[in-house]
C-alpha positions, 0 to 999 in steps of 0.5 A, a space after each residue: 560685052 557679048 550679046 547674051 550678057 546684054 540680053 541678060 542685063 535687059 531682062 534683069 532690068 525689066 524685071 526689076 522695073 516690073 517689081 518696082 511698078 508692082 509696089 505692094 502688089 504680090 507678083 503672080 505668074 511671072 514665069 509664064 508672063 516672061 516666057 510669053 513676052 520673050 518667045 513671040 518676038 524671038 520666033 518672029 525674028 528668027 523666022 524672018 531671018 530664016 526667010 520663013 523656012 520653018 525647018 531652018 528656023 527650028 534648027 537654029 532654035 534647037 527645036 523639033 519642027 513640030 514643036 516650032 509649028 506648035 509655038 507659032 500657032 500658040 502665038 498666032 504667027 501662022 
């Protein structure tokens, strides 16, 4: 199984568990919750792999460097 498929399966399983844990409580703000939960560790790992070179990390992520800086600030990573 390729890496993206394992990530997909992990996200799917986590969401299924999340809904099971909610029980009768109605879900709210799932999109923002999931993006925030995934975005910070992704930024941390990519930035570390890029030796904290923001230009390189931005290129690897397919982001503009200014967008990357904004996201790093949002997650208190700089």
